[in-house]
C-alpha positions as CSV (number, residue, x, y, z in Angstrom):
1,M,-12.9,-157.1,11.0
2,S,-15.4,-159.0,13.2
3,R,-15.2,-158.2,16.8
4,N,-14.7,-160.6,19.7
5,F,-18.3,-161.7,20.5
6,K,-17.3,-162.6,24.1
7,L,-16.7,-159.0,24.8
8,S,-20.3,-158.0,23.9
9,R,-22.5,-156.8,26.7
10,Y,-25.4,-158.8,25.2
11,G,-25.7,-162.4,26.2
12,C,-27.4,-163.3,22.9
13,V,-24.4,-162.0,20.9
14,R,-22.0,-163.7,23.3
15,Y,-23.5,-167.1,22.6
16,R,-22.5,-166.7,18.9
17,A,-18.9,-167.3,20.0
18,L,-19.7,-170.8,21.5
19,P,-18.8,-173.8,19.4
20,W,-22.4,-174.9,18.7
21,A,-23.6,-171.4,17.7
22,K,-22.6,-171.5,14.1
23,V,-24.2,-174.9,13.6
24,V,-27.4,-173.7,15.2
25,S,-27.5,-170.5,13.3
26,Q,-27.3,-172.4,10.0
27,A,-30.2,-174.6,10.9
28,A,-32.3,-172.0,12.6
29,M,-34.1,-170.5,9.6
30,D,-35.7,-173.9,9.0
31,G,-35.7,-174.8,12.6
32,Y,-39.1,-173.3,13.6
33,T,-42.4,-172.9,11.8
34,Q,-43.9,-169.4,11.7
35,D,-46.2,-170.3,14.7
36,G,-43.2,-171.4,16.8
37,Q,-43.2,-175.2,16.3
38,M,-39.7,-176.8,16.3
39,T,-39.0,-178.8,13.2
40,G,-37.5,-182.2,12.9
41,R,-34.5,-180.7,11.2
42,L,-33.5,-178.6,14.2
43,A,-34.2,-181.4,16.6
44,D,-31.9,-183.7,14.7
45,T,-29.2,-181.1,14.4
46,L,-29.3,-180.5,18.2
47,N,-29.0,-184.2,18.8
48,E,-26.5,-185.2,16.2
49,R,-24.2,-182.2,16.1
50,I,-24.3,-181.0,19.7
51,L,-25.8,-183.4,22.3
52,Q,-24.6,-186.8,21.3
53,P,-21.0,-185.8,20.4
54,Q,-20.6,-184.1,23.8
55,L,-22.0,-187.0,25.7
56,D,-19.6,-189.4,23.8
57,V,-16.7,-187.2,24.9
58,I,-17.8,-187.2,28.5
59,T,-18.2,-190.9,28.8
60,A,-14.9,-191.6,27.0
61,T,-12.7,-189.1,28.8
62,Q,-14.3,-188.5,32.3
63,P,-14.6,-190.7,35.3
64,P,-18.1,-192.1,35.9
65,D,-18.7,-190.1,39.1
66,H,-18.4,-186.9,37.0
67,W,-20.9,-188.0,34.3
68,P,-24.1,-186.8,36.0
69,I,-23.2,-183.2,36.4
70,L,-21.4,-183.0,33.1
71,Q,-24.3,-184.6,31.2
72,A,-26.8,-182.3,33.1
73,N,-24.7,-179.3,31.9
74,T,-24.7,-180.7,28.3
75,M,-28.5,-181.0,28.4
76,R,-28.7,-177.4,29.7
77,A,-26.5,-176.2,26.8
78,T,-28.7,-178.0,24.3
79,R,-31.7,-176.2,25.6
80,T,-29.9,-172.9,25.3
81,A,-29.0,-173.8,21.7
82,A,-32.7,-174.4,21.0
83,I,-33.8,-171.0,22.3
84,H,-30.8,-169.3,20.6
85,A,-32.0,-170.9,17.3
86,A,-35.5,-169.4,18.0
87,W,-34.0,-166.0,18.5
88,V,-32.1,-166.3,15.2
89,R,-35.2,-167.6,13.4
90,F,-37.4,-164.7,14.5
91,G,-35.2,-161.8,13.7
92,R,-32.5,-161.5,16.4
93,Q,-34.6,-158.9,18.2
94,I,-33.0,-157.2,21.2
95,F,-34.7,-154.9,23.8
96,E,-32.5,-153.1,26.3
97,L,-34.0,-151.7,29.5
98,S,-32.6,-148.5,30.9
99,P,-31.2,-148.7,34.5
100,N,-34.0,-146.4,35.7
101,L,-36.7,-148.6,34.1
102,V,-35.1,-151.7,35.7
103,S,-35.1,-150.1,39.1
104,A,-38.8,-149.2,38.7
105,F,-39.7,-152.7,37.6
106,R,-37.9,-154.2,40.6
107,L,-40.3,-152.1,42.8
108,T,-43.4,-153.1,40.8
109,D,-45.5,-156.0,42.1
110,V,-46.8,-158.7,39.8
111,T,-48.7,-160.8,42.3
112,S,-52.1,-159.9,40.9
113,S,-51.1,-159.5,37.2
114,S,-51.4,-162.6,34.9
115,F,-49.9,-163.6,31.6
116,E,-53.4,-163.9,30.2
117,G,-53.8,-161.9,27.0
118,L,-50.1,-161.1,26.7
119,H,-49.2,-159.7,23.3
120,L,-45.5,-160.1,22.9
121,P,-43.7,-157.9,20.3
122,Y,-42.0,-160.9,18.7
123,R,-42.3,-164.6,19.1
124,A,-38.6,-164.7,20.2
125,F,-36.4,-161.9,21.5
126,F,-33.7,-161.0,24.0
127,L,-34.1,-158.7,27.0
128,H,-31.0,-157.0,28.4
129,F,-31.2,-155.3,31.7
130,G,-27.6,-155.2,32.9
131,L,-25.7,-157.2,35.6
132,Q,-27.8,-157.4,38.8
133,T,-25.3,-157.7,41.6
134,D,-27.8,-159.3,44.0
135,L,-28.9,-162.0,41.5
136,A,-26.0,-164.4,41.5
137,L,-25.9,-168.1,40.5
138,D,-23.3,-170.3,42.1
139,D,-24.6,-173.8,41.4
140,P,-22.2,-176.8,40.9
141,G,-20.1,-176.6,37.8
142,R,-19.6,-172.9,37.8
143,V,-16.1,-171.7,38.2
144,S,-17.3,-168.6,40.1
145,P,-20.5,-166.8,40.9
146,E,-22.3,-165.4,37.8
147,F,-24.8,-162.7,37.7
148,V,-28.1,-162.4,35.9
149,D,-27.9,-159.7,33.1
150,G,-30.7,-160.6,30.7
151,A,-33.0,-163.2,29.4
152,Y,-34.1,-165.0,26.2
153,I,-37.9,-165.0,25.7
154,F,-39.7,-167.4,23.4
155,Q,-43.4,-168.2,23.0
156,D,-43.9,-171.5,21.3
157,A,-46.7,-172.9,19.2
158,V,-49.0,-173.8,22.1
159,G,-48.5,-170.5,24.0
160,T,-45.9,-171.7,26.5
161,I,-43.6,-168.8,27.5
162,V,-39.9,-170.0,27.8
163,I,-37.6,-167.8,29.8
164,E,-33.8,-168.5,30.0
165,L,-31.6,-166.2,32.1
166,T,-28.3,-165.1,30.6
167,L,-25.4,-164.4,32.9
168,S,-22.0,-162.6,33.2
169,R,-19.3,-162.4,35.7
170,A,-17.8,-159.3,37.3
171,G,-16.3,-157.2,34.6
172,E,-18.8,-158.5,32.0
173,E,-16.8,-161.6,31.4
174,A,-18.6,-164.4,29.5
175,S,-20.6,-166.9,31.5
176,N,-19.1,-170.3,32.2
177,L,-22.5,-172.1,31.8
178,P,-25.9,-171.2,30.4
179,G,-28.4,-169.7,32.8
180,V,-31.5,-171.4,34.3
181,Q,-34.5,-172.0,32.0
182,I,-38.1,-172.4,32.9
183,S,-41.3,-172.8,30.8
184,I,-44.6,-171.3,31.8
185,P,-47.4,-173.2,30.1
186,S,-50.5,-171.5,28.9
187,E,-52.7,-173.2,31.5
188,L,-50.9,-171.1,34.2
189,G,-51.7,-167.9,32.3
190,K,-54.7,-167.0,34.4
191,L,-52.7,-167.1,37.7
192,G,-50.8,-164.1,39.1
193,A,-47.4,-164.0,37.5
194,D,-45.6,-164.7,40.8
195,E,-47.7,-167.8,41.3
196,A,-47.4,-169.0,37.7
197,I,-43.6,-168.7,38.0
198,G,-43.5,-170.7,41.2
199,R,-45.8,-173.4,39.7
200,A,-43.6,-173.6,36.6
201,I,-40.5,-174.2,38.8
202,D,-42.4,-176.8,40.9
203,N,-43.4,-178.6,37.6
204,E,-39.8,-178.7,36.5
205,L,-38.5,-180.0,39.8
206,Q,-41.2,-182.7,39.9
207,A,-40.3,-183.8,36.3
208,N,-36.6,-184.2,37.3
209,G,-37.2,-186.0,40.6
210,T,-34.7,-185.7,43.5
211,K,-31.2,-186.8,44.2
212,E,-32.4,-188.9,47.1
213,A,-34.8,-190.8,44.8
214,A,-32.0,-191.5,42.3
215,Q,-29.8,-192.9,45.1
216,A,-32.6,-195.1,46.5
217,S,-33.2,-196.7,43.1
218,G,-29.5,-197.7,42.7
219,R,-28.0,-194.5,41.3
220,N,-29.3,-195.0,37.7
221,L,-27.3,-192.5,35.5
222,N,-30.4,-191.0,33.8
223,Q,-32.0,-190.4,37.1
224,E,-28.9,-188.9,38.6
225,V,-28.5,-186.5,35.6
226,R,-32.1,-185.4,36.2
227,A,-31.4,-185.0,39.9
228,Q,-28.4,-182.8,39.1
229,S,-30.6,-180.6,36.9
230,A,-33.1,-180.4,39.8
231,A,-30.4,-179.5,42.3
232,S,-29.2,-176.7,40.1
233,L,-32.7,-175.4,39.7
234,E,-33.5,-175.6,43.4
235,T,-30.2,-173.7,44.2
236,A,-31.2,-171.0,41.8
237,R,-34.9,-170.8,42.8
238,G,-34.7,-167.6,44.7
239,V,-32.7,-165.8,42.1
240,L,-35.0,-167.2,39.3
241,V,-38.1,-166.0,41.1
242,E,-36.7,-162.5,41.6
243,A,-35.4,-162.2,38.0
244,A,-38.6,-163.7,36.5
245,S,-40.6,-161.0,38.4
246,L,-38.4,-158.3,36.8
247,I,-38.9,-160.0,33.4
248,S,-42.6,-160.3,33.9
249,N,-42.8,-156.5,34.3
250,A,-40.8,-156.0,31.1
251,L,-43.2,-158.4,29.2
252,F,-46.2,-156.5,30.5
253,Y,-44.6,-153.2,29.5
254,L,-43.8,-154.4,26.0
255,S,-47.2,-156.1,25.6
256,E,-48.8,-152.6,25.3
257,P,-48.1,-150.1,22.5
258,Q,-45.1,-148.0,23.6
259,D,-43.7,-144.7,22.4
260,D,-40.7,-145.2,24.7
261,L,-38.7,-147.2,22.2
262,T,-35.7,-146.0,20.3
263,T,-33.2,-147.8,18.1
264,R,-29.6,-147.9,19.2
265,V,-26.5,-149.5,17.8
266,E,-23.7,-151.0,19.9
267,E,-20.7,-148.7,20.3
268,G,-17.8,-149.2,17.9
269,A,-20.0,-149.9,14.8
270,S,-19.6,-148.1,11.5
271,P,-21.3,-144.7,11.8
272,H,-22.6,-145.1,8.2
273,L,-24.3,-148.4,9.0
274,A,-25.5,-147.2,12.4
275,N,-27.2,-144.2,10.7
276,K,-28.9,-146.4,8.2
277,A,-30.1,-148.8,10.9
278,I,-31.6,-145.9,12.9
279,H,-32.8,-143.5,10.2
280,G,-33.0,-145.4,6.9
281,K,-36.0,-146.6,5.0
282,P,-37.4,-150.0,6.1
283,N,-35.3,-152.0,3.6
284,Q,-32.2,-150.0,4.4
285,K,-32.7,-150.6,8.1
286,Q,-33.0,-154.3,7.5
287,Q,-29.8,-154.5,5.3
288,A,-27.9,-152.3,7.8
289,K,-28.9,-154.5,10.7
290,Q,-27.8,-157.7,8.8
291,S,-24.4,-156.1,8.0
292,L,-23.9,-154.9,11.6
293,T,-24.9,-158.4,12.9
294,A,-22.4,-160.0,10.6
295,E,-19.7,-157.8,12.1
296,G,-20.8,-158.7,15.6
297,Y,-22.6,-155.4,16.6
298,A,-26.0,-155.5,18.1
299,V,-28.9,-153.3,17.1
300,V,-31.3,-152.8,20.0
301,R,-34.6,-151.3,20.9
302,Y,-33.9,-149.1,23.9
303,C,-36.7,-148.8,26.5
304,G,-36.7,-146.2,29.2
305,A,-35.5,-143.0,27.6
306,L,-38.6,-141.3,29.1
307,F,-37.4,-142.2,32.6
308,P,-34.8,-139.5,33.4
309,H,-34.7,-140.1,37.2
310,P,-33.7,-143.3,39.0
311,V,-36.3,-145.1,41.2
312,A,-33.7,-147.0,43.2
313,D,-29.9,-147.0,43.6
314,G,-29.6,-148.6,40.2
315,D,-27.0,-151.2,41.1
316,G,-29.6,-154.1,41.1
317,S,-29.4,-154.5,44.8
318,K,-32.3,-154.3,47.3
319,E,-30.6,-151.6,49.3
320,F,-32.8,-148.8,48.1
321,T,-32.5,-145.2,49.1
322,K,-33.5,-144.2,52.6
323,S,-36.8,-142.6,51.3
324,H,-39.9,-144.8,51.3
325,W,-41.0,-146.1,48.0
326,R,-44.6,-147.3,47.6
327,R,-44.4,-150.4,45.3
328,G,-46.0,-150.1,41.9
329,H,-48.4,-152.6,40.4
330,W,-50.3,-153.4,37.2
331,R,-54.0,-153.0,36.7
332,N,-55.8,-155.2,34.2
333,Q,-58.5,-153.1,32.5
334,R,-60.9,-155.0,30.3
335,H,-62.1,-153.2,27.1
336,G,-63.5,-153.8,23.7
337,P,-66.5,-155.8,22.5
338,Q,-68.0,-157.8,25.5
339,L,-64.9,-156.7,27.5
340,L,-62.9,-159.6,26.1
341,S,-59.7,-157.6,25.6
342,I,-57.2,-156.7,28.4
343,K,-55.2,-153.5,28.6
344,R,-52.5,-153.4,31.3
345,I,-52.0,-150.0,33.0
346,W,-48.8,-149.6,35.0
347,I,-49.2,-147.8,38.3
348,R,-45.6,-146.8,38.9
349,P,-43.7,-146.9,42.2
350,V,-44.2,-143.6,44.2
351,L,-41.5,-141.8,46.1
352,V,-42.9,-140.7,49.4
353,K,-40.1,-138.5,51.0
354,A,-39.4,-135.4,49.0
355,E,-36.1,-134.7,50.6
356,V,-34.4,-137.5,48.7
357,G,-35.5,-136.1,45.3
358,A,-38.4,-134.8,43.4
359,P,-41.2,-137.2,44.2
360,E,-43.6,-138.6,41.6
361,M,-46.7,-138.0,43.6
362,G,-49.9,-140.0,43.3
363,R,-50.7,-142.6,40.7
364,V,-49.1,-142.2,37.4
365,Y,-50.8,-143.9,34.5
366,V,-48.7,-144.8,31.5
367,V,-50.9,-144.4,28.4
368,S,-49.7,-144.2,24.8
369,P,-50.6,-140.8,23.3
370,R,-52.2,-142.6,20.3
371,N,-54.6,-144.4,22.8
372,A,-55.4,-141.2,24.7
373,V,-58.9,-139.8,24.4
């Protein structure tokens, strides 16, 4: 029996329970070309089967003063459907970060590290890092505050990196609305990640305009819908910047060869299928994953098993232990012919006061054994 997708801890699986998800999944395999270009078929499906019917319902059943925010939320859901389709098209890949790795990333600076030369493991995938209690969205339209717990990642045909946050409520209940989405174009790739993220948010806000401008021009509906989208983004800006910094660290980490990746299957799945998904031959793994996915169980690549000790309190808050942590950072090391390639080396956060726990003294370089000399 298929399980209740809404109870899954993974946002990407939860979305399969939404009304549009089956429609999108059916169109997804022909929805993107191999290089990440959306096809006309998927664009038509999003418009004809999801966007337009919902807009018709809104204008027919809701008072006009409710239209802007409802239409803005419908546009947001359509964007989510598009990135969900990319996730389906490119293999339903999921990476789960251990709590210890998340806490280390939240203490790692990305100011001087750029997205230039990023080698993502898949064109589209899902990152799950668990509910972060200090990263809450409470913009208009949400029944209650919702907390960041993961993110879709998609790199399109022209190199733009799309990030969409996924959310859950206390108790891992399903989100009421999709999370915030931003696009980081390739031309921002040479900037530090923090600056690139800030510029991407500014670009989105500039494209949507402001609520004041919409009112001054006679409250045109399209402008007010855009203004509502901008208002939600502005409200979420601080959370988005903090979450995107965490996500950037994860992308840098996954961009380099890693031995710290193990396959895991969500609890409750058939032991026989789980064993094949983890230990089987390549074709057996693929078949087992397809069967588990059909039953509603996620197969994930777990990151962080080599991090046995927490770097922070682990609840996602900024209230770290009383000891002093020196923030980590990334060093871009050029190598290869004419030094055209970039290898990122993670300088981990360092615990200074030994009385809190065994400190990780000095600089620790994370280097894959197969790259060691």
